[in-house]
N, C-alpha and C positions, 0 to 999 in steps of 0.2 A: 267170776274168774278173774285173778289178777296176774298180769304180765309184766314183767321187767325186761327191758332191752337195753343192753348195754351197747353203747356207740364210742366209737374213737374219732377224733378229729385227727385226720392225715393230709398231708400234701396232696394237691391234685396231681394227677398221673402225667401232667404237661409240664409241671413246675421243674426247672433247673434245681438240681441239688447241690449245695456248697456246705462247707464246714468253715468254722472260724478259723483265724489265722494259725492259732495254737494246735487245731486239731481235736480240740477237747469237747466240741459241742456242735450240735447242728445249727447251722445259719438260716434263721427264720425269716429273714430280710426279704420281702418281694414275694413271699409264698402264699398261694391261694389255698385254703384250708377247705375241705370237703368231708362229708361223713364217710368213713370207711366203707368203700363198695360191698364187702361182705356183711357187714352190718345192715346195710340199706336192704339186703335179702331178708334179714331176719325182722328189721321193723315192717316191713311189707307184708311178711306173714303174720306178725301180731296184729297189724290194723285189718287184715282178713279176718283173724280169729275174733277180732273186737266185732265185727258184723255178724258173724256165724255163731260165736258163743256167747255174745254179750259180755265181751270181756272189757276191763279197762287196761289201758296200756300206759306204763310210765317208763320214759327214757331216762338212762342214767349216765352220766359223764364223769369221769375222774380228770380233773384238769382246772386251768386258770380262767379268769373272766373272758379271756379272748376266745374261748371256745363257745361262747354263748350263741353267736351267730349260726353255729352248726347246730346247737340244739333247738334253736328256734325252727330251723329247718325241719328238724324231726318232728316237731310240733304241728308244723304246718303239714306234714305228711299224714298226720291224724292221730299222733299220740294225745292222751288226754292230759298229762303234765308232765313235768321233768324234775331231775333232781341233779344238782352237780356237786361232787365233793371238792371242796376249793384246795387242791394240792395239785401239783405238777407230778405226773407219774414219774417214778424213777426206775421200777423194775416190774416184772410181771407180779411178784409176790405182793409187794405192796399195793398194787392196783386190785389184785384179786382179793386182798385183805378188805379194802374199802367197799367193793363191790359185795362182798359177803355180808359184811356189816350191815349195809342198806338192806339187802335182801332178807336178811334175818328178821329185821325191826320192821319191815313192811309186810311179813306174811305172804310172799307171792307163790302163786301155784306154778308158776313157768317162767324160767329165766332163759331168754334168747340173746344171741350174740354171734358175730361172725366167727368163724374158726381161729381167724388171726386177723391182725391189721396189715396193711399192706405196706407200712412204712418199715417196722422191725421184723416183721414176719416171724415172731417168736412161736405164737401158736400155743403158748402155756397158760394164759389167763383164765380160759373157760374150765379147763380140767382142774385148776387151782381152786376155783370158785366152788366147783362141785364137790371138792375133798373137804373145803373149809365148812361146806354146810352139810356134809354127810349125806349128797343128794345122787341119784342116778345121773350119769352124763353119757350122751350120745355126740360124737365129734362128727364134723364134716357131713352133716345131713344134708340130704338132696329132696327130702321129702317128710312131711309132718301132718299127721291128723290127730285131733283130740276126740275122745269119747269118755265123757265123763271124768273119772278121776285117773285115766289111763292115757298116756300118748304114744302112739306108734310111729316111728321115725324110720327112714331110709337113709342108709348112707352108703357111698360107694366103697367098694373093697377091689382088690387086685383082681379082674376077671370078671366081675359082676357086682351085685347089690345085695346089701344085708338089711333084712327089715326086723326092727327090735321094738319090743314093747317094754315100757317102764311105767311105774306108777308116780303120779305127781305128789309133791311137787319134784321138779327135775330141772337139769340143765341141757339145753340143746344148743349145739354149736353149728351154725349152718353154713354153706357155701353156695356158690353159683348152681341153681337148679333147686334151691329150697322153694323158689317161685319162678315162675318164667320171667324172662328179662322184660317183655313187654308188659308184664303186671308192676312193674317198680313204679312207684308213685312219684309223680312230678308235681309238686305243689301248685295248686292254681291261686289266684289272687284273694279268692275267699279263704282259703286254707292259710295264706300268708297274713291276711288281716286277723284272723281268728287266733293265729299263735301269738300274737303279741299281748293277748289278754290270758292266756293259759298259764297256770300256774308254774314258777321256776323256783324251786327251793334250794337255795345253797345252804350246805352243810359243812362243818370242819372235818377234817380227817380224825380218825380213831387213833391213829398211830403213826409214828414217823421212822417206824423199823423199815431199813433197806438191806438187802441181801446182797444184791449185786450192783457194781458200780462201773459204768463205761470209763475206760482209762484213755482212749483216743479213737478217731475215725479216719479213715482213708478212702477216698473217691476211688472208683473203678479206672484202672489205667486206661487212657484213650486208645482207641483202635488204631493200629499201624496203618501207614499209608498203603493204597492198593497199587500194585504193579500190573498193568495190562500187558498181555503178550499176545502177538498176532496168532490168529488161528493156523497159520501155516509154518509157525516157528516152534515146531515140537521139541527140538534140541534144547533152546533156550527155556521152555516150560520145565522139561525133565532137569535141567540144570538149577533152575530156581528151587523146584521141589525138594531137590536132593541137599543142595549147598546151604540154601537159606532157610527154607520151610523146615528141613529135615524131616519131612514125613516118608521119604522113601530112600 
């Protein structure tokens, strides 16, 4: 069984987000980059299947050479090898197209990824990959079992959970719950050392086609100052809620 795990390199959640002076791009200065957390759930699930199904796990990243530290961490977590498509992702379609090309050429039985990346939160890439490959797709999966040529996935829906069976090959987009958080793999020293010798194949993109371009970025407005009102001054509280907050 061959599993392809798609990973994104995203800013650490503690990073301060800024944009360039002309607001045309994200300012990458001083940013700590990590594996997209939802992709970590997918990768951990793949490594578990590696043990139970005798699978080989390949990680795939679409991005520049600066992403290789994040790719090496994925290898340290247990992936067998890695592929990096040497192009900066511009939109969901161009990213999905490169992933689909790698998947098509590699003959993978299962493609795993997070349901979205935590930077742009587009959530479009997994579905596009499935469409381009003409494969079954299950989104927002919180459970996955493999039995021969069939995958049984569980996903959350409003008011409950839905269990879906699909034939492999298939694309499964996971989220928190695909594996338990305590199962998430923290690379040990042996894994880190081994990762240095695992194959990392860099390939060039198949296309330069981009369908969406970002025009500008704006930061979230800062929170307004907080006004403290004495607990026994109800008249002032009512006045502020009515005249300034305008909620009553």
